[in-house]
C-alpha positions in Angstrom: 0.0 0.0 0.0 1.4 3.4 -1.0 0.9 6.6 0.9 1.7 10.0 -0.6 1.7 13.0 1.8 1.0 16.2 -0.1 1.8 19.7 1.2 0.5 22.9 -0.5 3.2 25.6 -0.3 3.3 29.3 -0.9 6.5 30.9 0.2 7.2 28.3 2.8 11.0 28.3 2.7 11.3 29.2 6.4 8.8 26.6 7.8 9.1 23.7 5.3 12.1 22.1 7.1 10.2 22.0 10.4 7.3 20.3 8.7 9.5 17.8 6.9 11.3 16.8 10.1 7.9 16.0 11.7 6.6 13.8 8.9 6.5 10.0 9.5 9.0 7.7 7.7 7.2 4.4 8.5 3.6 3.4 9.3 2.5 -0.1 10.0 0.3 -1.3 7.1 2.0 1.1 4.6 4.6 -0.4 2.3 5.8 2.9 0.8 5.6 6.6 1.8 6.4 9.4 -0.6 6.2 13.2 -0.3 4.9 15.8 -2.7 4.6 19.6 -2.5 2.3 21.8 -4.5 4.3 25.0 -5.2 1.6 27.6 -5.6 3.6 30.3 -7.3 6.1 30.8 -4.5 8.4 33.7 -4.9 11.1 32.4 -2.5 13.2 29.3 -2.6 10.5 26.8 -1.5 11.2 24.3 -4.4 15.0 24.4 -3.8 14.4 23.8 -0.1 12.1 20.9 -0.9 14.7 19.4 -3.2 17.4 19.8 -0.5 15.2 18.2 2.2 14.4 15.1 0.0 10.8 15.6 -1.2 10.0 13.2 -4.0 7.7 15.3 -6.3 6.6 18.8 -7.0 3.5 20.2 -8.7 4.5 23.6 -9.9 2.3 26.6 -10.5 3.9 29.6 -12.2 1.6 32.0 -10.3 -0.5 31.7 -7.2 -3.9 30.0 -7.9 -5.1 29.5 -4.3 -5.6 26.6 -1.9 -8.5 24.9 -3.7 -6.8 24.6 -7.1 -3.6 23.6 -5.4 -5.3 20.8 -3.4 -7.0 19.4 -6.5 -3.8 19.5 -8.6 -2.0 17.7 -5.8 -4.7 15.1 -5.6 -4.6 14.5 -9.3 -0.8 14.1 -9.2 -0.9 11.6 -6.3 -3.5 9.5 -8.2 -1.3 9.4 -11.3 1.6 8.4 -9.1 -0.3 5.4 -7.8 -1.2 6.5 -4.3 -3.5 4.2 -2.4 -3.9 6.8 0.4 -3.3 10.6 0.2 -2.7 12.8 3.2 -3.0 16.5 3.0 -1.2 18.6 5.6 0.0 22.2 6.0 3.5 23.5 5.3 3.5 25.7 8.5 3.6 22.6 10.7 0.2 23.4 12.2 -0.6 19.7 12.6 1.5 17.1 14.4 3.1 14.9 11.8 3.0 11.9 14.1 -0.8 12.0 13.9 -0.7 11.0 10.2 -0.7 7.5 11.4 -3.9 8.1 13.3 -5.8 9.6 10.3 -4.7 6.9 7.9 -5.5 4.0 10.2 -9.3 3.9 9.5 -8.6 3.8 5.8 -6.0 1.0 6.2 -8.5 -1.0 8.3 -11.2 -0.5 5.7 -13.5 1.5 8.0 -13.5 4.8 6.1 -12.6 6.5 2.8 -12.2 10.1 4.2 -10.7 10.9 7.6 -10.5 14.4 8.9 -8.4 15.5 11.8 -10.3 17.0 14.7 -8.3 19.8 16.3 -8.7 20.7 20.0 -10.1 24.1 19.1 -11.1 25.1 22.6 -7.7 24.3 23.9 -5.7 26.0 21.1 -4.1 29.0 22.7 -3.3 31.0 19.6 -7.0 30.8 18.6 -9.0 33.9 19.8 -12.3 33.5 21.5 -14.1 34.8 18.4 -12.3 32.4 16.1 -13.2 29.4 18.3 -16.9 30.4 18.2 -16.8 30.9 14.5 -15.1 27.6 13.9 -17.8 25.8 15.9 -20.5 27.7 14.1 -19.1 27.0 10.7 -18.7 23.3 11.4 -22.3 23.1 12.6 -23.5 24.7 9.4 -21.5 22.2 7.3 -22.8 19.3 9.3 -26.4 20.4 8.5 -25.6 21.0 4.9 -23.8 17.6 4.4 -25.8 15.4 6.8 -22.6 14.4 8.4 -21.2 14.5 12.0 -17.7 16.0 11.3 -16.9 18.2 14.3 -14.1 20.3 12.7 -15.0 21.0 9.1 -12.3 23.7 8.3 -9.5 21.3 9.3 -7.0 20.8 6.4 -5.4 17.7 8.0 -7.0 14.9 6.1 -6.6 11.5 4.6 -8.3 10.1 1.5 -8.5 6.7 0.0 -7.8 6.3 -3.7 -11.5 5.7 -4.3 -12.6 8.9 -2.5 -9.9 11.0 -4.3 -11.1 9.8 -7.7 -14.6 11.0 -7.0 -13.8 14.4 -5.5 -14.4 17.7 -7.3 -13.9 21.3 -6.1 -15.5 24.1 -8.1 -14.8 27.1 -5.9 -11.5 29.0 -6.0 -11.2 29.6 -2.2 -10.9 26.4 -0.1 -11.5 22.7 -0.5 -12.3 21.9 3.1 -16.0 22.8 3.3 -17.1 21.8 -0.2 -15.5 18.4 -0.2 -17.3 17.5 3.1 -20.7 18.6 1.6 -19.9 16.6 -1.6 -18.8 13.5 0.4 -22.0 13.7 2.5 -24.2 13.8 -0.6 -22.3 10.9 -2.1 -22.7 8.9 1.1 -18.9 8.3 1.3 -17.6 6.6 4.4 -16.3 9.7 6.3 -15.1 10.0 9.9 -12.9 12.1 12.1 -10.2 11.4 14.7 -8.8 13.7 17.4 -5.4 15.1 16.6 -2.8 17.4 18.1 -1.7 20.8 16.9 1.6 22.7 17.2 2.2 26.3 18.0 1.7 29.0 15.5 4.7 29.6 13.2 3.2 32.3 11.0 -0.2 34.1 10.5 -2.7 32.3 8.4 -2.6 33.2 4.7 -6.1 31.9 3.9 -7.8 35.0 5.3 -6.8 38.5 6.3 -9.6 38.9 8.9 -12.1 36.7 10.6 -15.1 38.5 9.0 -13.6 38.1 5.5 -13.1 34.4 6.2 -16.7 34.0 7.4 -18.0 35.9 4.3 -16.0 33.7 1.9 -16.8 30.5 3.8 -20.6 31.3 3.9 -20.5 31.8 0.1 -18.8 28.4 -0.4 -21.3 26.6 1.9 -24.3 28.2 0.3 -23.1 27.5 -3.3 -22.2 23.9 -2.4 -25.6 23.3 -0.8 -27.4 24.8 -3.8 -25.3 22.7 -6.2 -25.6 19.4 -4.4 -29.1 19.7 -2.9 -31.0 22.1 -5.2 -34.5 20.7 -4.8 -34.3 20.9 -1.0 -33.0 24.5 -1.1 -35.4 25.9 -3.7 -38.4 24.0 -2.4 -37.8 25.2 1.2 -37.3 28.8 -0.1 -40.5 28.5 -2.2 -42.6 27.1 0.7 -41.5 29.9 3.0 -42.5 32.6 0.5 -45.7 30.8 -0.5 -46.8 30.4 3.2 -46.1 34.0 4.0 -48.2 35.1 0.9 -50.9 32.6 1.9 -50.9 34.0 5.4 -51.4 37.5 4.0 -54.3 36.2 2.0 -56.0 34.8 5.1 -55.4 38.1 6.8 -57.0 39.9 3.8 -60.1 37.7 4.0 -60.5 38.2 7.8 -60.0 41.9 7.4 -62.5 42.1 4.6 -65.1 40.3 6.6 -65.1 43.2 9.1 -65.5 45.7 6.3 -62.1 47.3 6.6 -60.9 48.4 3.1 -57.8 50.4 3.9 -54.6 48.9 2.4 -56.3 46.0 0.6 -54.8 46.8 -2.8 -51.3 46.9 -1.4 -51.9 43.7 0.6 -53.3 41.9 -2.5 -50.2 43.0 -4.6 -47.8 41.8 -1.9 -49.6 38.5 -1.4 -49.6 37.8 -5.1 -45.9 38.6 -5.4 -44.9 36.4 -2.5 -47.0 33.5 -3.7 -45.6 33.8 -7.3 -42.1 33.8 -5.9 -42.9 30.7 -4.0 -44.2 28.9 -7.1 -41.3 30.1 -9.3 -38.8 28.9 -6.6 -40.4 25.5 -6.7 -40.2 25.3 -10.5 -36.6 26.4 -10.4 -36.0 23.6 -7.8 -37.4 21.0 -10.2 -35.2 22.3 -13.1 -32.1 22.5 -10.8 -32.8 18.9 -9.7 -32.9 17.8 -13.3 -29.5 19.6 -13.9 -28.2 18.0 -10.7 -29.1 14.5 -12.0 -27.2 15.2 -15.3 -24.2 16.4 -13.3 -24.2 13.1 -11.3 -24.0 11.2 -14.6 -21.2 13.5 -15.8 -19.4 12.9 -12.5 -19.7 9.2 -12.9 -18.2 9.4 -16.4 -15.4 11.7 -15.0 -14.7 9.1 -12.3 -14.4 6.3 -14.8 -12.2 8.3 -17.2 -10.0 9.5 -14.3 -9.6 6.0 -13.0 -8.6 4.6 -16.4 -6.1 7.5 -16.9 -4.5 7.0 -13.5 -4.2 3.2 -13.9 -2.7 3.4 -17.4 -0.4 6.4 -17.0 1.9 6.6 -13.9 4.3 9.2 -15.3 6.4 9.9 -12.2 9.0 11.9 -14.1 6.5 14.6 -14.7 6.4 15.5 -11.0 9.9 14.6 -9.8 12.1 17.2 -8.1 
């Protein structure tokens, strides 16, 4: 069984060695461990440092494309290189490398296809009170949207089986962490989490400049993912809400009219009609979106089969070697 540990990097020359020294060299049940970096347009000597340390492969971007695209490019490279298990971790040594054995164990034992490391958020000293609360809130929203029980959705410390990696898609340009959980939940993939340890902060996060900006971007990703993967539920729920409000105004109009009060009836009728029309239109959009979603599932199945054939037939290691 082959494990490839992938590390997205953007100007990580200073911290890459700390992360490298913390990575495991042997895990029971794993025959081979290899290491890959995704150089996301670094302007320092990240690639040279990786070559010096002994990383096996590099996926190289000439300009910065962001965490989501880097993650998917690394996943694709690992699949072509014959990985049976893929672990994603950070280059700033946020996660304890020894815990890689913990997150791959459920996959080795055949109990899960996706394992997400659960950080001790409330005990992490460099997390502010506000960040801790937002982390818990965001994870709860993702659990609702994905019908899963993952307690730490934003965690980037993850392990994927080959089968799970072949089926994953990320369409947003911001982060893979939230969308992949919602997608995996919809696809009924075997997904679990294990408690992990974290190290002290070595540098500020580069994913967001402020907590409010992160919340705004994350909310957009969650909403878009929910609409894309569960369109009928979203639009029908929205439609029912508007229709019921309009229907309630209609009942109020009838009661008010029965007492002979005429003031504001025209405005009330217009508002009632608009709300009920919005409800009906939302329901129709939901039906159409559900049909589109069914077609997308067929396309995803075709993509899975094509990707699987490509990865089995072409293991071009020289393309990614340092």
